[in-house]
C-alpha positions in Angstrom: 12.4 5.9 -12.9 8.4 6.6 -13.2 6.4 5.3 -10.3 2.7 4.7 -10.6 0.8 4.1 -7.5 -2.6 3.2 -6.2 -4.4 1.6 -3.2 -7.9 0.1 -2.4 -8.8 -0.9 -5.9 -11.8 -3.1 -4.4 -12.6 -5.0 -7.8 -13.4 -1.5 -9.5 -13.2 -2.1 -13.4 -13.2 1.4 -14.2 -10.4 2.1 -12.1 -8.5 -0.9 -12.9 -8.9 0.3 -16.8 -7.5 3.8 -15.9 -4.7 2.1 -14.1 -3.9 -0.2 -17.2 -3.9 2.8 -19.5 -1.7 4.9 -17.4 1.0 1.8 -16.6 2.2 2.0 -20.1 4.3 5.2 -18.9 5.3 3.6 -15.7 8.5 1.9 -15.0 7.2 0.4 -11.7 3.8 0.1 -10.5 3.1 -0.1 -6.5 -0.4 -1.3 -5.5 -0.9 -0.5 -1.4 -3.4 -3.3 -0.9 -7.3 -3.8 -0.8 -7.4 -5.3 -4.4 -10.5 -7.1 -3.6 -13.6 -7.2 -1.0 -13.5 -8.7 2.5 -11.4 -11.7 1.0 -13.5 -12.5 -1.9 -12.8 -12.5 -5.4 -9.2 -11.8 -5.4 -7.8 -13.6 -8.6 -10.6 -11.8 -10.5 -9.5 -8.4 -9.2 -5.8 -9.0 -9.9 -7.0 -10.3 -13.5 -8.4 -6.6 -14.0 -4.9 -5.5 -13.9 -3.2 -8.1 -16.0 -2.7 -5.8 -18.9 0.1 -4.0 -16.3 3.5 -5.0 -18.1 5.8 -3.0 -15.8 6.8 -4.6 -12.7 4.4 -4.4 -9.6 5.0 -4.2 -6.2 2.2 -4.9 -3.9 1.3 -5.3 -0.3 -1.9 -7.0 1.2 -4.5 -5.0 2.5 -7.1 -5.8 5.3 -9.1 -7.5 2.7 -6.8 -10.0 1.4 -4.1 -12.0 3.5 -0.4 -12.2 2.4 -0.7 -15.6 1.9 -3.7 -14.8 -0.6 -2.0 -12.4 -2.6 1.2 -14.5 -2.9 -1.2 -17.2 -4.4 -3.0 -15.1 -6.9 -0.3 -13.1 -7.7 0.5 -12.0 -11.2 3.5 -13.1 -13.3 5.2 -9.4 -12.7 4.2 -8.7 -9.2 6.2 -9.1 -6.1 4.5 -9.3 -2.7 6.1 -7.4 0.1 4.9 -7.7 3.7 7.3 -6.9 6.1 10.0 -7.6 3.4 12.1 -5.4 1.1 13.2 -5.4 -2.4 16.0 -3.3 -4.2 14.7 -2.5 -7.7 17.2 -0.8 -10.2 18.8 0.7 -7.1 15.4 1.6 -5.7 15.2 0.2 -2.1 11.5 -0.6 -1.3 10.3 -1.9 1.9 6.4 -3.0 2.0 3.9 -3.7 5.2 0.3 -4.4 4.7 -2.7 -5.0 6.7 -4.9 -2.9 9.1 -2.9 -1.7 11.7 -3.9 -1.2 14.4 -6.5 -3.7 14.5 -9.9 -2.7 12.7 -13.3 -3.2 13.9 -14.5 -5.2 10.8 -14.3 -8.7 12.3 -12.9 -12.0 11.5 -12.4 -11.2 7.5 -10.2 -8.5 8.0 -6.4 -8.9 8.2 -5.0 -7.0 10.9 -1.8 -6.5 13.0 -1.6 -4.7 16.4 0.7 -1.9 16.9 3.6 -4.1 18.4 3.1 -6.8 15.6 3.4 -4.1 13.0 6.4 -2.6 15.0 8.2 -6.0 14.9 7.8 -6.2 11.4 9.0 -2.1 10.5 12.1 -2.9 12.8 13.6 -5.2 10.8 13.9 -2.4 8.0 16.9 -0.3 7.9 16.8 1.8 5.0 14.2 2.6 2.5 13.6 5.1 -0.5 10.0 3.8 -0.4 7.8 2.6 2.2 4.6 0.9 1.0 2.0 0.6 3.5 -1.7 -0.4 3.4 -2.4 1.6 6.7 -1.6 5.4 7.3 0.5 6.7 10.0 -1.0 8.1 13.2 -2.3 12.0 12.4 -1.6 12.1 8.7 -3.9 11.3 6.1 -5.8 9.0 8.5 -9.2 10.6 9.4 -12.5 8.7 9.0 -15.8 10.9 7.9 -16.2 11.3 11.7 -13.0 13.3 12.0 -11.5 10.3 14.0 -7.6 9.6 13.5 -7.3 6.2 13.0 -3.7 5.8 11.9 -0.8 3.7 13.0 1.8 4.8 15.8 4.2 2.3 14.9 4.0 3.0 11.2 4.6 7.0 11.7 7.7 5.8 13.9 9.2 3.7 11.7 9.0 6.7 9.0 10.3 9.0 11.1 13.2 6.8 11.9 13.6 5.8 8.0 13.2 8.9 6.7 12.2 7.5 3.3 11.7 9.9 0.1 8.3 8.7 0.0 5.5 6.7 2.1 2.5 5.5 0.5 -0.7 3.8 1.9 -4.5 3.5 1.8 -7.1 2.0 3.7 -8.9 5.0 4.9 -11.1 5.9 1.9 -12.0 9.1 3.3 -8.6 10.4 3.4 -7.7 9.7 -0.4 -5.6 11.8 -1.9 -4.2 13.7 1.3 -0.8 14.1 2.2 1.5 15.0 4.8 5.0 15.3 5.8 7.1 13.2 8.7 10.4 15.0 8.8 11.7 14.9 5.2 9.1 12.1 3.9 6.2 12.7 2.1 3.3 10.9 2.6 0.3 9.9 0.4 -2.7 8.3 0.8 -3.3 6.9 -2.7 -6.6 5.9 -3.4 -7.5 4.2 -6.9 -6.8 6.7 -9.4 -3.1 7.2 -10.9 -0.6 8.6 -8.7 2.8 9.5 -10.3 5.9 9.7 -8.7 9.5 10.5 -10.2 12.7 8.7 -8.7 
């Protein structure tokens, strides 16, 4: 299975065009949150991806709520947030939002570490973890060098050992990768990222 993955589209028309074009070769597309900006323009942002015909798995970022994403979803899109799905034998579990809480204010959809842990504890097995926030200490550094990833997410990856954990959220770490045991962690960003399963 050829998997195309991205995060943090943030209503970028140019990145959306690149993703739609790339998706012609994809069996599955994963969107790891932040399709729009500050809870504004989500239907329009998703419309930019309407040329994707492959199944899409999406988690909400901190820029849109799970309910907002579910309402605006594309016909071929499945929203995961503390839930999982099996696609052709591939077990995928998703958790969106900013973890831990961000300093961005009321518009940001965030979870505390304890709230995130409660969702993640429901997952018993996964081949792919789709997350908006990175794990603490991997692909999670701001431009000031501060590590702002989630301890609960790190612990879940360590416990579950999926083949792959994808995330976004921290723009300064787009493209960065790391390992937690046998699990590859990738902070995706809005350009096409390819994985084979």
